[in-house]
N, CA, C and O atoms as a GROMACS GRO file, in nm:
protein
  336
    1GLY      N    1   1.692   0.628  -0.133
    1GLY     CA    2   1.780   0.582  -0.020
    1GLY      C    3   1.844   0.462  -0.049
    1GLY      O    4   1.826   0.402  -0.155
    2THR      N    5   1.913   0.426   0.034
    2THR     CA    6   2.014   0.284   0.018
    2THR      C    7   1.872   0.193  -0.008
    2THR      O    8   1.866   0.121  -0.108
    3GLY      N    9   1.786   0.198   0.061
    3GLY     CA   10   1.656   0.079   0.063
    3GLY      C   11   1.577   0.092  -0.050
    3GLY      O   12   1.486   0.011  -0.065
    4ALA      N   13   1.590   0.154  -0.108
    4ALA     CA   14   1.505   0.164  -0.205
    4ALA      C   15   1.458   0.035  -0.325
    4ALA      O   16   1.347   0.037  -0.379
    5GLU      N   17   1.520  -0.027  -0.342
    5GLU     CA   18   1.524  -0.143  -0.430
    5GLU      C   19   1.429  -0.277  -0.347
    5GLU      O   20   1.353  -0.368  -0.378
    6GLU      N   21   1.491  -0.220  -0.225
    6GLU     CA   22   1.365  -0.360  -0.130
    6GLU      C   23   1.241  -0.318  -0.101
    6GLU      O   24   1.138  -0.384  -0.084
    7CYS      N   25   1.272  -0.146  -0.095
    7CYS     CA   26   1.149  -0.100  -0.086
    7CYS      C   27   1.029  -0.142  -0.213
    7CYS      O   28   0.913  -0.181  -0.194
    8LEU      N   29   1.084  -0.125  -0.312
    8LEU     CA   30   0.988  -0.141  -0.448
    8LEU      C   31   0.954  -0.269  -0.431
    8LEU      O   32   0.841  -0.314  -0.449
    9ALA      N   33   1.082  -0.350  -0.386
    9ALA     CA   34   1.025  -0.488  -0.330
    9ALA      C   35   0.901  -0.506  -0.278
    9ALA      O   36   0.811  -0.553  -0.347
   10ALA      N   37   0.882  -0.473  -0.160
   10ALA     CA   38   0.764  -0.483  -0.111
   10ALA      C   39   0.672  -0.400  -0.143
   10ALA      O   40   0.578  -0.445  -0.078
   11ALA      N   41   0.630  -0.304  -0.200
   11ALA     CA   42   0.567  -0.256  -0.244
   11ALA      C   43   0.466  -0.350  -0.368
   11ALA      O   44   0.344  -0.358  -0.380
   12GLU      N   45   0.572  -0.409  -0.442
   12GLU     CA   46   0.542  -0.470  -0.564
   12GLU      C   47   0.424  -0.609  -0.497
   12GLU      O   48   0.321  -0.660  -0.542
   13ALA      N   49   0.511  -0.631  -0.365
   13ALA     CA   50   0.441  -0.750  -0.317
   13ALA      C   51   0.293  -0.712  -0.258
   13ALA      O   52   0.197  -0.787  -0.245
   14LEU      N   53   0.301  -0.627  -0.239
   14LEU     CA   54   0.207  -0.570  -0.153
   14LEU      C   55   0.057  -0.503  -0.243
   14LEU      O   56  -0.053  -0.522  -0.191
   15LEU      N   57   0.065  -0.449  -0.340
   15LEU     CA   58  -0.048  -0.389  -0.478
   15LEU      C   59  -0.093  -0.488  -0.476
   15LEU      O   60  -0.177  -0.497  -0.387
   16PRO      N   61  -0.070  -0.644  -0.575
   16PRO     CA   62  -0.122  -0.698  -0.596
   16PRO      C   63  -0.275  -0.795  -0.496
   16PRO      O   64  -0.384  -0.849  -0.515
   17GLU      N   65  -0.162  -0.754  -0.373
   17GLU     CA   66  -0.281  -0.858  -0.306
   17GLU      C   67  -0.361  -0.748  -0.212
   17GLU      O   68  -0.420  -0.779  -0.109
   18LEU      N   69  -0.352  -0.621  -0.263
   18LEU     CA   70  -0.491  -0.501  -0.204
   18LEU      C   71  -0.550  -0.480  -0.295
   18LEU      O   72  -0.659  -0.431  -0.265
   19ILE      N   73  -0.528  -0.496  -0.445
   19ILE     CA   74  -0.644  -0.440  -0.534
   19ILE      C   75  -0.691  -0.637  -0.561
   19ILE      O   76  -0.782  -0.646  -0.643
   20ALA      N   77  -0.665  -0.711  -0.532
   20ALA     CA   78  -0.729  -0.870  -0.497
   20ALA      C   79  -0.828  -0.884  -0.406
   20ALA      O   80  -0.940  -0.932  -0.424
   21ALA      N   81  -0.773  -0.832  -0.295
   21ALA     CA   82  -0.860  -0.813  -0.180
   21ALA      C   83  -1.047  -0.675  -0.213
   21ALA      O   84  -1.168  -0.698  -0.208
   22THR      N   85  -0.976  -0.564  -0.240
   22THR     CA   86  -1.033  -0.503  -0.260
   22THR      C   87  -1.088  -0.484  -0.394
   22THR      O   88  -1.168  -0.391  -0.389
   23GLY      N   89  -1.080  -0.526  -0.496
   23GLY     CA   90  -1.143  -0.510  -0.650
   23GLY      C   91  -1.073  -0.340  -0.677
   23GLY      O   92  -1.047  -0.324  -0.796
   24ALA      N   93  -1.050  -0.257  -0.618
   24ALA     CA   94  -0.985  -0.150  -0.663
   24ALA      C   95  -0.902  -0.147  -0.746
   24ALA      O   96  -0.818  -0.232  -0.774
   25GLU      N   97  -0.928  -0.011  -0.806
   25GLU     CA   98  -0.838   0.004  -0.927
   25GLU      C   99  -0.672   0.043  -0.827
   25GLU      O  100  -0.656   0.085  -0.712
   26SER      N  101  -0.564   0.001  -0.945
   26SER     CA  102  -0.456   0.035  -0.921
   26SER      C  103  -0.399   0.166  -0.973
   26SER      O  104  -0.368   0.154  -1.091
   27ASP      N  105  -0.380   0.263  -0.932
   27ASP     CA  106  -0.276   0.350  -0.948
   27ASP      C  107  -0.155   0.376  -1.024
   27ASP      O  108  -0.121   0.465  -1.102
   28GLY      N  109  -0.081   0.237  -0.960
   28GLY     CA  110   0.029   0.221  -0.969
   28GLY      C  111   0.170   0.213  -0.879
   28GLY      O  112   0.122   0.220  -0.765
   29ILE      N  113   0.278   0.206  -0.865
   29ILE     CA  114   0.352   0.211  -0.785
   29ILE      C  115   0.458   0.351  -0.814
   29ILE      O  116   0.489   0.356  -0.933
   30PHE      N  117   0.503   0.436  -0.750
   30PHE     CA  118   0.554   0.553  -0.777
   30PHE      C  119   0.675   0.571  -0.634
   30PHE      O  120   0.666   0.571  -0.511
   31ARG      N  121   0.774   0.583  -0.725
   31ARG     CA  122   0.925   0.626  -0.676
   31ARG      C  123   0.954   0.785  -0.610
   31ARG      O  124   0.986   0.889  -0.668
   32ARG      N  125   0.935   0.763  -0.499
   32ARG     CA  126   1.005   0.923  -0.424
   32ARG      C  127   1.061   0.948  -0.396
   32ARG      O  128   1.138   0.857  -0.426
   33ASP      N  129   1.140   1.041  -0.326
   33ASP     CA  130   1.254   1.064  -0.239
   33ASP      C  131   1.218   1.213  -0.216
   33ASP      O  132   1.306   1.299  -0.220
   34THR      N  133   1.073   1.244  -0.189
   34THR     CA  134   1.073   1.372  -0.119
   34THR      C  135   1.002   1.337   0.028
   34THR      O  136   0.957   1.433   0.090
   35TYR      N  137   0.989   1.193   0.094
   35TYR     CA  138   0.929   1.201   0.199
   35TYR      C  139   1.020   1.190   0.267
   35TYR      O  140   1.102   1.116   0.213
   36THR      N  141   1.072   1.249   0.418
   36THR     CA  142   1.156   1.229   0.511
   36THR      C  143   1.162   1.097   0.593
   36THR      O  144   1.269   1.049   0.631
   37GLY      N  145   1.041   1.040   0.618
   37GLY     CA  146   1.041   0.930   0.701
   37GLY      C  147   1.073   0.789   0.647
   37GLY      O  148   1.106   0.680   0.693
   38LEU      N  149   1.041   0.861   0.495
   38LEU     CA  150   1.077   0.723   0.425
   38LEU      C  151   1.247   0.724   0.362
   38LEU      O  152   1.312   0.620   0.358
   39ASN      N  153   1.300   0.849   0.318
   39ASN     CA  154   1.414   0.836   0.329
   39ASN      C  155   1.555   0.812   0.425
   39ASN      O  156   1.661   0.758   0.396
   40TRP      N  157   1.510   0.872   0.544
   40TRP     CA  158   1.566   0.784   0.652
   40TRP      C  159   1.563   0.694   0.710
   40TRP      O  160   1.644   0.680   0.802
   41SER      N  161   1.467   0.595   0.682
   41SER     CA  162   1.444   0.417   0.708
   41SER      C  163   1.514   0.362   0.718
   41SER      O  164   1.576   0.370   0.612
   42GLU      N  165   1.567   0.291   0.788
   42GLU     CA  166   1.657   0.162   0.830
   42GLU      C  167   1.604   0.046   0.752
   42GLU      O  168   1.664  -0.025   0.672
   43VAL      N  169   1.476   0.042   0.792
   43VAL     CA  170   1.452  -0.083   0.713
   43VAL      C  171   1.319  -0.059   0.588
   43VAL      O  172   1.276   0.054   0.565
   44PRO      N  173   1.275  -0.163   0.528
   44PRO     CA  174   1.201  -0.121   0.363
   44PRO      C  175   1.100  -0.041   0.451
   44PRO      O  176   1.099  -0.025   0.573
   45CYS      N  177   1.038  -0.009   0.383
   45CYS     CA  178   0.906   0.129   0.380
   45CYS      C  179   0.832   0.150   0.295
   45CYS      O  180   0.876   0.173   0.182
   46ILE      N  181   0.699   0.148   0.318
   46ILE     CA  182   0.611   0.213   0.180
   46ILE      C  183   0.515   0.288   0.230
   46ILE      O  184   0.474   0.277   0.346
   47MET      N  185   0.468   0.381   0.136
   47MET     CA  186   0.320   0.425   0.193
   47MET      C  187   0.215   0.406   0.110
   47MET      O  188   0.217   0.428  -0.011
   48VAL      N  189   0.140   0.373   0.161
   48VAL     CA  190  -0.025   0.306   0.106
   48VAL      C  191  -0.175   0.401   0.104
   48VAL      O  192  -0.270   0.404   0.183
   49GLU      N  193  -0.143   0.478  -0.033
   49GLU     CA  194  -0.267   0.476  -0.060
   49GLU      C  195  -0.394   0.440  -0.090
   49GLU      O  196  -0.430   0.404  -0.202
   50MET      N  197  -0.470   0.448   0.011
   50MET     CA  198  -0.570   0.307   0.035
   50MET      C  199  -0.710   0.414  -0.077
   50MET      O  200  -0.811   0.355  -0.115
   51GLY      N  201  -0.697   0.514  -0.099
   51GLY     CA  202  -0.806   0.595  -0.138
   51GLY      C  203  -0.836   0.723  -0.105
   51GLY      O  204  -0.793   0.761   0.004
   52PHE      N  205  -0.896   0.796  -0.168
   52PHE     CA  206  -0.880   0.930  -0.149
   52PHE      C  207  -1.028   1.000  -0.080
   52PHE      O  208  -1.131   0.987  -0.147
   53MET      N  209  -1.032   1.062   0.034
   53MET     CA  210  -1.150   1.110   0.076
   53MET      C  211  -1.166   1.236  -0.015
   53MET      O  212  -1.283   1.267   0.006
   54THR      N  213  -1.125   1.310  -0.086
   54THR     CA  214  -1.197   1.410  -0.219
   54THR      C  215  -1.299   1.322  -0.248
   54THR      O  216  -1.408   1.353  -0.200
   55ASN      N  217  -1.292   1.221  -0.314
   55ASN     CA  218  -1.367   1.118  -0.400
   55ASN      C  219  -1.436   1.057  -0.317
   55ASN      O  220  -1.396   0.986  -0.225
   56GLU      N  221  -1.563   1.090  -0.353
   56GLU     CA  222  -1.704   1.031  -0.229
   56GLU      C  223  -1.706   0.906  -0.240
   56GLU      O  224  -1.679   0.836  -0.143
   57GLU      N  225  -1.738   0.849  -0.367
   57GLU     CA  226  -1.727   0.690  -0.331
   57GLU      C  227  -1.616   0.658  -0.267
   57GLU      O  228  -1.640   0.595  -0.164
   58GLU      N  229  -1.468   0.685  -0.294
   58GLU     CA  230  -1.361   0.648  -0.174
   58GLU      C  231  -1.404   0.634  -0.098
   58GLU      O  232  -1.433   0.523  -0.054
   59ASP      N  233  -1.435   0.778  -0.032
   59ASP     CA  234  -1.500   0.806   0.105
   59ASP      C  235  -1.559   0.718   0.187
   59ASP      O  236  -1.526   0.667   0.294
   60LEU      N  237  -1.703   0.708   0.081
   60LEU     CA  238  -1.764   0.610   0.164
   60LEU      C  239  -1.717   0.459   0.205
   60LEU      O  240  -1.743   0.404   0.312
   61LYS      N  241  -1.634   0.400   0.087
   61LYS     CA  242  -1.526   0.286   0.128
   61LYS      C  243  -1.478   0.279   0.262
   61LYS      O  244  -1.500   0.199   0.352
   62LEU      N  245  -1.388   0.404   0.253
   62LEU     CA  246  -1.282   0.409   0.374
   62LEU      C  247  -1.353   0.399   0.469
   62LEU      O  248  -1.303   0.332   0.560
   63ASN      N  249  -1.490   0.453   0.495
   63ASN     CA  250  -1.540   0.454   0.616
   63ASN      C  251  -1.609   0.286   0.646
   63ASN      O  252  -1.624   0.218   0.747
   64ASP      N  253  -1.629   0.273   0.549
   64ASP     CA  254  -1.710   0.137   0.590
   64ASP      C  255  -1.621   0.005   0.633
   64ASP      O  256  -1.536  -0.040   0.556
   65PRO      N  257  -1.651  -0.062   0.784
   65PRO     CA  258  -1.529  -0.144   0.835
   65PRO      C  259  -1.521  -0.227   0.774
   65PRO      O  260  -1.406  -0.269   0.758
   66ALA      N  261  -1.622  -0.293   0.713
   66ALA     CA  262  -1.601  -0.430   0.596
   66ALA      C  263  -1.498  -0.371   0.477
   66ALA      O  264  -1.453  -0.459   0.403
   67TYR      N  265  -1.466  -0.262   0.455
   67TYR     CA  266  -1.371  -0.270   0.320
   67TYR      C  267  -1.266  -0.231   0.429
   67TYR      O  268  -1.164  -0.290   0.394
   68GLN      N  269  -1.244  -0.171   0.530
   68GLN     CA  270  -1.148  -0.161   0.609
   68GLN      C  271  -1.072  -0.316   0.609
   68GLN      O  272  -0.959  -0.342   0.568
   69GLN      N  273  -1.139  -0.377   0.648
   69GLN     CA  274  -1.130  -0.522   0.676
   69GLN      C  275  -1.014  -0.619   0.568
   69GLN      O  276  -0.915  -0.690   0.585
   70LEU      N  277  -1.108  -0.565   0.442
   70LEU     CA  278  -1.078  -0.609   0.296
   70LEU      C  279  -0.924  -0.563   0.312
   70LEU      O  280  -0.836  -0.649   0.304
   71LEU      N  281  -0.887  -0.405   0.340
   71LEU     CA  282  -0.784  -0.335   0.295
   71LEU      C  283  -0.675  -0.385   0.384
   71LEU      O  284  -0.559  -0.367   0.346
   72VAL      N  285  -0.704  -0.464   0.531
   72VAL     CA  286  -0.616  -0.500   0.596
   72VAL      C  287  -0.589  -0.645   0.620
   72VAL      O  288  -0.510  -0.690   0.704
   73GLU      N  289  -0.680  -0.730   0.519
   73GLU     CA  290  -0.635  -0.862   0.466
   73GLU      C  291  -0.569  -0.833   0.387
   73GLU      O  292  -0.456  -0.874   0.415
   74GLY      N  293  -0.571  -0.761   0.255
   74GLY     CA  294  -0.473  -0.744   0.136
   74GLY      C  295  -0.338  -0.713   0.170
   74GLY      O  296  -0.237  -0.744   0.107
   75MET      N  297  -0.352  -0.630   0.304
   75MET     CA  298  -0.225  -0.608   0.385
   75MET      C  299  -0.163  -0.674   0.385
   75MET      O  300  -0.076  -0.692   0.299
   76VAL      N  301  -0.184  -0.739   0.484
   76VAL     CA  302  -0.147  -0.880   0.528
   76VAL      C  303  -0.083  -0.984   0.485
   76VAL      O  304   0.000  -1.048   0.549
   77ASN      N  305  -0.131  -1.012   0.335
   77ASN     CA  306  -0.141  -1.110   0.239
   77ASN      C  307  -0.003  -1.102   0.162
   77ASN      O  308   0.073  -1.197   0.144
   78GLY      N  309   0.023  -0.918   0.104
   78GLY     CA  310   0.128  -0.887   0.105
   78GLY      C  311   0.205  -0.860   0.148
   78GLY      O  312   0.312  -0.855   0.088
   79VAL      N  313   0.189  -0.825   0.290
   79VAL     CA  314   0.345  -0.861   0.373
   79VAL      C  315   0.406  -0.994   0.377
   79VAL      O  316   0.527  -1.008   0.359
   80ILE      N  317   0.323  -1.100   0.402
   80ILE     CA  318   0.378  -1.253   0.392
   80ILE      C  319   0.410  -1.279   0.294
   80ILE      O  320   0.496  -1.368   0.292
   81ASP      N  321   0.360  -1.217   0.142
   81ASP     CA  322   0.436  -1.239  -0.003
   81ASP      C  323   0.514  -1.243   0.021
   81ASP      O  324   0.585  -1.343   0.015
   82TYR      N  325   0.550  -1.102   0.077
   82TYR     CA  326   0.700  -1.016   0.081
   82TYR      C  327   0.817  -1.082   0.146
   82TYR      O  328   0.933  -1.093   0.106
   83LEU      N  329   0.772  -1.116   0.235
   83LEU     CA  330   0.860  -1.190   0.355
   83LEU      C  331   0.891  -1.367   0.302
   83LEU      O  332   0.971  -1.440   0.360
   84ARG      N  333   0.821  -1.403   0.200
   84ARG     CA  334   0.822  -1.522   0.153
   84ARG      C  335   0.967  -1.506   0.048
   84ARG      O  336   1.006  -1.601  -0.019
   0.00000   0.00000   0.00000
């Protein structure tokens, strides 16, 4: 959509902070135009996949409150970085 470049900039700010906070491996940033909510948004938006429940190790992490806190901290730091 019209905000694709700004969304990409937000993702590029967020991803390194999530990686730094959690130590997770990056699968990269993928541009898609198949999500209705993202296509019609009037503000920058991204969808963050923080892990996969089909992966036992990731599923355990995603259910750990301490790991959830690291995800939140990484996202907050990424948003702050983007807004700067």
